[in-house]
C-alpha positions as CSV (number, residue, x, y, z in Angstrom):
1,M,-95.3,80.1,-64.2
2,T,-95.0,83.8,-63.6
3,S,-91.8,85.5,-62.8
4,M,-91.5,88.7,-61.0
5,L,-88.8,91.3,-61.1
6,S,-87.6,92.5,-57.8
7,A,-85.4,95.5,-57.1
8,P,-81.9,94.7,-55.8
9,P,-81.6,95.2,-52.1
10,A,-80.5,98.7,-51.1
11,P,-77.0,98.8,-49.7
12,S,-76.8,98.9,-46.0
13,M,-75.2,101.8,-44.2
14,P,-72.1,99.8,-43.1
15,S,-71.4,99.1,-46.8
16,L,-72.0,102.7,-47.7
17,A,-69.4,103.8,-45.1
18,F,-66.7,102.1,-47.3
19,P,-64.3,101.1,-44.5
20,D,-61.6,100.3,-47.1
21,L,-61.4,103.9,-48.4
22,P,-59.0,106.4,-46.9
23,E,-60.4,109.1,-44.6
24,R,-59.3,112.7,-44.7
25,P,-60.1,115.4,-42.1
26,A,-63.2,117.4,-42.7
27,L,-65.0,120.4,-41.3
28,A,-68.5,120.0,-40.0
29,L,-71.3,120.9,-42.3
30,P,-74.5,122.5,-41.0
31,V,-76.5,119.3,-41.7
32,E,-78.8,119.7,-38.7
33,D,-80.2,122.9,-40.1
34,P,-83.2,122.3,-42.3
35,A,-82.6,125.5,-44.3
36,F,-79.1,124.3,-45.3
37,M,-80.4,120.9,-46.3
38,A,-83.2,122.6,-48.4
39,L,-80.4,124.6,-50.1
40,L,-78.5,121.4,-50.9
41,R,-81.7,119.9,-52.4
42,D,-82.3,123.0,-54.5
43,A,-78.6,123.4,-55.6
44,E,-77.9,119.7,-56.2
45,P,-81.2,117.9,-57.0
46,D,-79.5,114.8,-58.2
47,L,-78.0,114.1,-54.8
48,T,-79.5,111.6,-52.4
49,H,-78.8,111.8,-48.7
50,V,-78.8,109.1,-46.0
51,R,-78.1,109.7,-42.3
52,Q,-77.4,107.1,-39.6
53,N,-76.7,107.7,-35.9
54,H,-73.9,105.6,-34.3
55,R,-74.4,107.0,-30.8
56,H,-72.5,104.1,-29.2
57,A,-69.4,105.2,-31.2
58,G,-70.1,108.9,-30.9
59,E,-70.7,109.3,-34.6
60,V,-73.3,110.4,-37.1
61,V,-72.7,109.2,-40.6
62,H,-74.0,111.2,-43.6
63,V,-73.8,109.8,-47.1
64,W,-74.5,111.8,-50.3
65,R,-74.6,110.0,-53.6
66,H,-75.1,111.4,-57.1
67,T,-78.0,109.5,-58.7
68,H,-76.6,109.6,-62.2
69,T,-72.8,109.4,-61.7
70,G,-72.7,107.2,-58.6
71,A,-70.2,109.6,-57.0
72,F,-70.4,109.7,-53.3
73,A,-69.2,111.4,-50.1
74,V,-69.4,109.9,-46.6
75,L,-69.1,112.5,-43.9
76,I,-68.5,111.1,-40.4
77,M,-69.4,113.7,-37.7
78,R,-67.9,112.7,-34.4
79,D,-68.7,114.0,-30.9
80,S,-65.0,114.5,-30.4
81,G,-64.9,117.1,-33.2
82,R,-62.5,115.0,-35.3
83,H,-64.7,114.8,-38.4
84,G,-63.7,112.9,-41.5
85,V,-64.8,112.3,-45.1
86,K,-64.4,109.5,-47.6
87,E,-65.1,110.1,-51.3
88,S,-65.3,108.2,-54.5
89,G,-62.5,109.0,-56.8
90,G,-62.6,111.7,-59.5
91,T,-65.4,113.9,-58.1
92,P,-64.8,116.1,-55.1
93,L,-68.4,116.0,-53.9
94,Y,-67.5,117.0,-50.3
95,D,-65.7,120.0,-51.7
96,R,-68.9,121.0,-53.5
97,L,-70.9,120.5,-50.2
98,S,-68.4,122.6,-48.3
99,Q,-68.6,125.4,-50.9
100,L,-72.4,125.4,-50.6
101,A,-72.1,125.5,-46.8
102,G,-69.7,128.4,-46.9
103,M,-72.0,130.3,-49.3
104,W,-75.0,129.6,-47.0
105,L,-73.2,130.6,-43.8
106,A,-72.0,133.8,-45.4
107,S,-75.3,134.9,-46.7
108,E,-78.3,133.1,-45.2
109,S,-77.4,131.9,-41.7
110,P,-78.6,134.0,-38.8
111,R,-75.6,135.4,-36.9
112,P,-75.6,135.8,-33.1
113,A,-75.1,139.4,-32.0
114,R,-71.6,140.3,-30.9
115,C,-71.1,142.4,-27.8
């Protein structure tokens, strides 16, 4: 008899959204910009990112998880503009993402001309 090892199933997005964790207000990150996402991959190579659209609810959910520590941040981008974030305890991962977004917006992002 031969036994085969199989990988445990990957967690589904609903379980990654962690409905039991408190949500705090969040600012939108420029996650739709490929240049920003490339910056995140370069600055934090140990982060994995998953995105899922919930158009029926007017939401897009982004989950970042650190591959070694397991720390995570769940960013809920809402059409209403009332964005939220949920995080694992101990590591302010969203704060780091926000810091990188601020640096990117200040230095690399093209600015529209002001009249």
